[in-house]
C-alpha positions in Angstrom: -0.2 0.3 -0.1 1.1 3.3 -1.1 0.8 5.5 2.2 1.5 8.9 0.1 -1.4 8.0 -2.3 -3.8 7.2 0.5 -6.8 9.4 1.6 -7.5 9.5 5.2 -10.9 8.5 5.9 -13.2 9.9 8.7 -14.4 6.7 9.9 -10.5 5.4 10.7 -10.9 7.2 14.2 -14.4 5.2 14.8 -12.4 1.6 13.7 -9.6 2.7 16.0 -11.8 3.2 18.8 -13.7 0.0 18.3 -10.6 -2.1 18.1 -9.5 -0.7 21.2 -12.7 -1.8 22.9 -13.5 -5.0 21.1 -12.1 -8.3 20.4 -13.3 -7.8 16.8 -14.4 -5.2 14.2 -17.2 -5.8 11.4 -16.4 -3.0 8.6 -19.5 -3.3 6.1 -20.3 -1.1 3.4 -20.6 -0.8 -0.4 -18.4 -2.8 -2.8 -15.4 -0.3 -4.0 -15.8 2.1 -1.3 -12.5 1.7 0.6 -12.8 -1.0 3.1 -10.2 -3.3 2.4 -7.6 -0.4 1.5 -8.5 1.4 4.7 -8.2 -1.8 7.2 -5.4 -2.8 5.4 -3.8 0.4 6.8 -4.4 -0.7 10.1 -3.9 -4.6 10.3 -0.8 -6.1 10.8 -1.7 -9.3 8.8 -4.1 -10.4 6.2 -6.1 -13.2 5.0 -8.4 -12.8 1.8 -11.8 -14.9 0.9 -12.1 -13.1 -2.3 -11.3 -15.5 -4.8 -12.4 -19.3 -5.6 -9.2 -20.3 -4.9 -9.0 -18.8 -1.5 -12.1 -19.9 -0.5 -11.4 -23.4 -1.3 -8.3 -23.1 0.5 -9.4 -21.9 3.8 -12.3 -23.9 3.6 -10.2 -27.0 4.0 -8.9 -25.3 7.3 -10.8 -22.2 8.5 -8.3 -22.0 11.2 -5.8 -20.6 8.7 -7.4 -17.3 8.8 -6.9 -17.0 12.6 -3.1 -16.8 12.4 -1.0 -13.6 12.4 0.0 -10.5 14.2 -3.0 -8.5 15.2 -5.2 -6.9 14.4 -5.6 -9.9 11.8 -7.8 -8.7 8.6 -10.2 -11.2 7.1 -11.2 -9.7 3.7 -14.9 -10.7 2.2 -15.4 -12.8 5.2 -18.9 -13.6 4.2 -17.9 -16.0 1.4 -17.1 -18.4 4.5 -19.4 -17.4 7.3 -18.3 -20.4 9.3 -15.3 -18.0 10.2 -17.6 -15.8 12.3 -18.0 -18.8 15.0 -14.3 -19.3 15.0 -13.2 -15.7 15.6 -16.0 -15.6 18.3 -14.4 -18.5 20.3 -10.8 -17.4 19.5 -11.5 -13.7 21.0 -13.0 -15.6 24.0 -9.9 -17.4 24.6 -7.7 -14.9 24.0 -9.8 -12.4 26.1 -8.0 -9.2 24.4 -9.2 -6.2 22.4 -8.1 -5.5 18.5 -7.5 -9.4 17.6 -9.5 -9.0 14.3 -10.9 -6.9 11.3 -13.5 -8.2 9.1 -14.6 -6.6 5.9 -17.6 -7.5 3.8 -19.6 -5.7 1.2 -22.7 -8.0 1.1 -24.8 -9.6 4.3 -24.7 -13.5 4.3 -28.1 -15.3 4.4 -28.0 -15.6 8.0 -26.7 -12.5 8.7 -29.2 -11.6 11.7 -28.4 -14.8 13.3 -24.3 -14.5 13.2 -24.5 -10.9 14.2 -26.7 -11.7 17.3 -24.3 -14.6 18.2 -21.4 -12.1 18.1 -22.7 -9.8 21.1 -19.9 -8.5 23.4 -17.0 -9.7 21.1 -17.8 -7.9 17.7 -18.4 -4.1 17.1 -20.0 -2.8 13.8 -18.8 -0.2 11.6 -20.4 0.9 8.3 -18.3 2.4 5.8 -19.3 4.6 3.0 -17.9 6.2 -0.3 -16.1 9.1 0.2 -17.4 12.7 1.2 -16.7 16.0 -0.2 -14.5 16.7 2.7 -12.4 13.3 2.1 -12.2 13.6 -1.4 -10.9 17.3 -1.3 -13.8 18.8 -2.6 -14.5 20.7 0.9 -12.3 22.7 2.4 -14.0 21.6 5.8 -14.3 25.5 7.1 -17.4 24.8 9.0 -17.6 21.8 11.5 -20.9 20.1 12.7 -19.2 19.4 15.6 -18.1 22.6 16.4 -21.7 23.9 15.6 -22.9 21.9 18.2 -20.4 22.8 20.6 -20.1 26.8 19.9 -23.5 27.7 18.2 -22.9 31.4 18.9 -19.7 31.5 16.5 -20.1 33.5 13.4 -19.1 32.6 9.6 -18.8 34.4 6.7 -17.4 33.8 3.1 -18.3 34.7 -0.2 -17.3 31.4 -1.3 -16.8 32.0 -5.2 -14.6 28.8 -5.8 -17.5 26.4 -6.8 -20.3 26.6 -9.5 -23.6 24.9 -9.5 -21.6 23.1 -12.9 -19.3 21.7 -10.4 -21.9 20.3 -8.0 -23.5 18.5 -11.1 -20.3 16.7 -11.7 -19.6 15.8 -8.0 -23.1 14.4 -7.9 -22.8 12.2 -11.2 -19.2 11.2 -10.0 -19.7 10.0 -6.6 -17.6 9.5 -3.9 -15.9 6.2 -5.3 -12.1 6.0 -4.4 -11.2 5.0 -8.0 -12.6 8.0 -9.5 -10.3 10.1 -8.1 -7.4 8.1 -9.7 -8.1 9.1 -13.3 -8.7 12.2 -15.3 -12.1 14.3 -14.9 -13.3 13.2 -18.0 -12.8 9.7 -17.7 -14.0 9.5 -13.9 -17.9 9.3 -14.7 -17.3 6.2 -16.3 -16.4 4.9 -12.8 -20.0 5.4 -11.7 -21.3 3.5 -14.8 -19.0 0.8 -14.4 -20.2 0.1 -10.7 -23.8 0.4 -11.9 -23.2 -2.3 -14.4 -21.3 -4.5 -12.2 -24.0 -4.1 -9.5 -27.2 -5.2 -11.9 -24.8 -8.1 -12.9 -24.1 -9.3 -9.7 -23.6 -12.7 -8.8 -23.3 -14.5 -5.5 -22.7 -17.9 -3.8 -25.6 -16.6 -1.6 -28.9 -16.8 -3.2 -30.3 -14.2 -0.9 -28.0 -11.3 -2.7 -28.4 -12.9 -6.3 -30.5 -11.0 -8.8 -32.2 -13.7 -10.7 -33.3 -11.2 -13.4 -31.2 -8.3 -14.4 -34.3 -6.2 -15.8 -36.1 -6.3 -12.4 -33.0 -5.3 -11.0 -32.6 -2.4 -13.4 -36.2 -1.2 -13.1 -36.3 -1.1 -9.2 -33.2 0.8 -9.0 -34.2 3.1 -11.6 -37.7 3.7 -9.8 -35.9 4.3 -6.6 -33.9 6.7 -8.5 -37.0 8.3 -10.0 -38.4 9.0 -6.6 -34.6 9.9 -4.8 -35.3 12.1 -1.7 -38.9 11.2 -1.5 -41.3 9.2 0.8 -42.4 7.0 -2.4 -44.1 3.8 -0.7 -43.6 0.5 -2.2 -46.8 0.8 -4.2 -45.6 4.0 -5.8 -42.6 2.2 -6.9 -44.5 -0.5 -8.3 -47.1 1.8 -10.3 -43.9 3.9 -11.7 -42.3 0.7 -13.0 -45.6 -0.4 -14.4 -45.9 3.4 -16.2 -42.1 3.4 -17.4 -41.6 0.1 -18.6 -45.1 -1.8 -18.9 -43.5 -4.2 -16.9 -45.7 -6.1 -13.7 -43.4 -6.5 -10.6 -45.3 -8.6 -8.0 -45.1 -7.3 -4.1 -43.0 -10.3 -3.1 -40.5 -9.7 -5.7 -39.9 -6.1 -5.3 -39.5 -6.5 -1.3 -37.0 -9.3 -2.2 -35.0 -7.2 -4.7 -34.9 -4.3 -2.4 -34.0 -6.3 0.4 -30.8 -7.6 -2.0 -30.3 -4.0 -2.8 -30.2 -3.2 1.1 -27.9 -5.9 2.0 -25.8 -4.9 -0.9 -25.4 -1.3 0.6 -27.2 0.3 -2.3 -30.4 1.8 -1.0 -30.4 3.2 2.5 -33.6 4.7 3.7 -33.6 7.7 6.0 -36.0 7.3 9.0 -38.4 9.6 10.1 -37.9 11.8 13.5 -40.6 12.0 16.1 -40.0 15.0 18.4 -42.6 15.9 21.2 -44.9 18.7 19.4 -46.9 21.4 21.2 -49.4 20.8 18.7 -51.3 17.5 18.1 -50.1 17.5 14.3 -49.6 14.0 13.3 -45.9 12.8 12.3 -45.5 11.0 9.2 -43.3 7.7 10.1 -42.2 7.0 6.2 -38.4 7.1 5.3 -37.3 8.9 2.6 -35.6 7.0 -0.2 -31.9 7.4 -0.3 -28.9 6.2 -2.0 -25.6 5.1 -0.6 -24.0 7.1 -3.2 -25.8 9.2 -5.5 -23.7 8.6 -8.5 -25.4 5.1 -8.6 -28.9 6.7 -9.1 -27.7 8.9 -11.9 -26.1 6.0 -13.7 -29.0 3.9 -13.7 -30.9 6.7 -15.3 -27.8 7.9 -17.6 -28.1 11.2 -16.1 -25.2 13.4 -17.1 -24.1 16.6 -15.6 -25.7 18.7 -18.3 -28.9 16.7 -17.7 -28.9 17.9 -14.2 -28.1 21.4 -15.1 -31.2 21.4 -17.4 -33.4 20.4 -14.8 -32.6 22.1 -11.6 -35.8 20.8 -9.9 -34.5 17.3 -10.3 -30.8 18.2 -9.3 -32.3 19.6 -6.4 -33.4 15.9 -5.2 -30.1 14.4 -6.2 -28.3 17.3 -4.3 -30.4 16.5 -1.4 -29.2 12.5 -1.6 -25.7 13.7 -1.7 -25.8 15.5 1.2 -27.5 12.8 3.4 -24.4 10.8 2.1 -22.3 13.4 3.4 -24.0 13.8 6.8 -24.1 10.2 7.0 -20.4 10.2 7.3 -20.0 13.4 9.3 -22.1 12.5 12.0 -21.1 8.6 12.1 -18.2 9.3 15.1 -20.5 11.9 16.9 -22.7 9.5 18.5 -25.3 10.8 16.5 -28.3 9.7 14.6 -29.8 11.1 11.1 -33.3 11.6 10.4 -35.5 13.6 8.5 -38.9 15.1 9.5 -42.5 15.7 7.9 -45.8 16.1 9.7 -49.3 15.7 8.0 -49.6 19.7 8.1 -46.9 19.3 5.0 -44.1 20.8 7.1 -40.8 19.1 6.5 -37.1 19.1 7.3 -34.8 17.2 5.2 -32.3 16.1 7.7 -32.2 16.2 11.7 -28.9 15.3 13.4 -29.8 13.9 17.0 -27.0 13.4 19.2 -27.0 10.6 22.3 -27.3 13.4 24.9 -30.4 14.6 23.6 -28.9 18.0 21.6 -29.9 18.0 18.2 -30.0 20.0 15.0 -32.4 20.7 12.1 -30.9 21.4 8.4 -32.6 22.1 4.9 -31.2 21.3 2.1 -31.3 23.6 -1.3 -29.4 24.6 -4.2 -29.4 28.2 -3.5 -30.7 31.3 -5.0 -32.3 33.7 -2.2 -35.9 32.2 -3.0 -34.9 28.8 -2.3 -33.0 29.5 0.7 -35.7 32.0 2.4 -37.8 28.8 1.8 -35.6 26.5 3.8 -35.1 29.3 6.6 -38.8 29.7 6.8 -39.4 25.8 7.3 -36.7 25.7 10.1 -38.3 28.7 12.0 -41.6 26.7 12.0 -40.3 23.4 12.9 -38.4 25.2 15.8 -41.6 26.9 17.1 -43.3 23.3 17.0 -41.2 21.9 19.6 -42.5 21.1 23.0 -39.4 22.5 25.0 -41.1 21.5 28.2 -39.8 17.9 27.2 -37.5 18.4 24.6 -34.1 20.3 24.3 -34.2 23.5 22.3 -31.9 23.1 18.9 -28.1 23.5 19.0 -28.3 25.1 15.9 -30.4 25.3 12.3 -28.8 25.4 9.0 -29.6 25.8 5.2 -27.0 23.6 3.2 -26.6 24.9 0.0 -24.8 23.6 -3.3 -22.8 27.1 -3.8 -23.3 30.7 -2.9 -21.8 32.3 0.4 -21.4 30.9 3.8 -22.9 33.5 6.6 -25.5 33.7 9.4 -28.5 34.8 9.5 -29.6 37.8 12.0 -31.8 35.2 13.9 -28.6 33.0 14.1 -29.3 30.4 11.4 -26.4 29.1 9.5 -26.5 29.1 5.4 -23.7 26.6 4.7 -22.5 25.4 1.4 -21.8 21.6 1.0 -18.2 22.7 -0.2 -17.3 24.3 3.6 -18.6 21.5 5.6 -17.0 18.5 7.6 -17.4 16.4 10.5 
């Protein structure tokens, strides 16, 4: 591994913390997001189950994978699920922290049962593609952690270093590490390659095998058309029927969605349920998101120019990219990420809720005075709806924009371009 070319990941701190407090750490996430590369930087020895030959060799004597200087990395562990029990028992025998690192991009069929049996020995960390800060496309002037700790701090920057064209490109490029290894003109091909590999995916495990490529394509495209929305599964089915005149039954749709979640492609954002002053009912439907927005654009054949020519659609794809980055930035802050919407139509694109009860609400807008004002007004209304006799006041409120200036309004709401944000 060339340390000079390696880009540090935010998740490294969390993995190291888990290694200091757990016998083994499971690092999961989508294919090609950099799990193995990052864990190789931390491991002292390595065993891989990624090829047929390796799988055959280790299947003969699985205990071979327990040998080595710790932490021992076991890559693509799900290809020999029996290794889980072996490592669990070995961790019990050694009674020491930081013994093993597991990496994998697919959940095996008996994943829930396996994970349960690892309680107390294994910690779990989800790794994502690059955020804009990790890829070097955000200067990180504004820290989410600092906003929670110093909400009275003021910011101002004209931020004339990025354009809407740049954001459209970043949405389509995605956060894949390999996209940073090629010229800009070739980098968009990486997301298309990922999508093609995804719909042609073959697995030893039937739970993660697409029996019908066309169904996989239609479902992914429908989720892309309904990105950043609360589309119900009935809406997805109707959209598929309308777009391709193809009928998919409920059972097949549910099965394929589960496969896409197991492959860390689809990743919904759950609804937030605060205590309100009014009796307004809160909608509990999750918003539909991808682990990386470039999968959605690749599935629809959308280019940066297509986004620029349809800013309404671009706004939804931009929101998805912001949610990706917020997942990464909040991961190490002991925080959960949600969205909010009530039956009155009041909504908030992202709510960061810390374990200590502190919280922040964020609206996502491409930019421009009108859109930003809409976001500011929504945040003010949400703030006024909370019952503060049973709930803390927000640590901060913010509108996240695609480009434009960084500033703070007179009533204390931050307007933050995504290219200036970090954990």
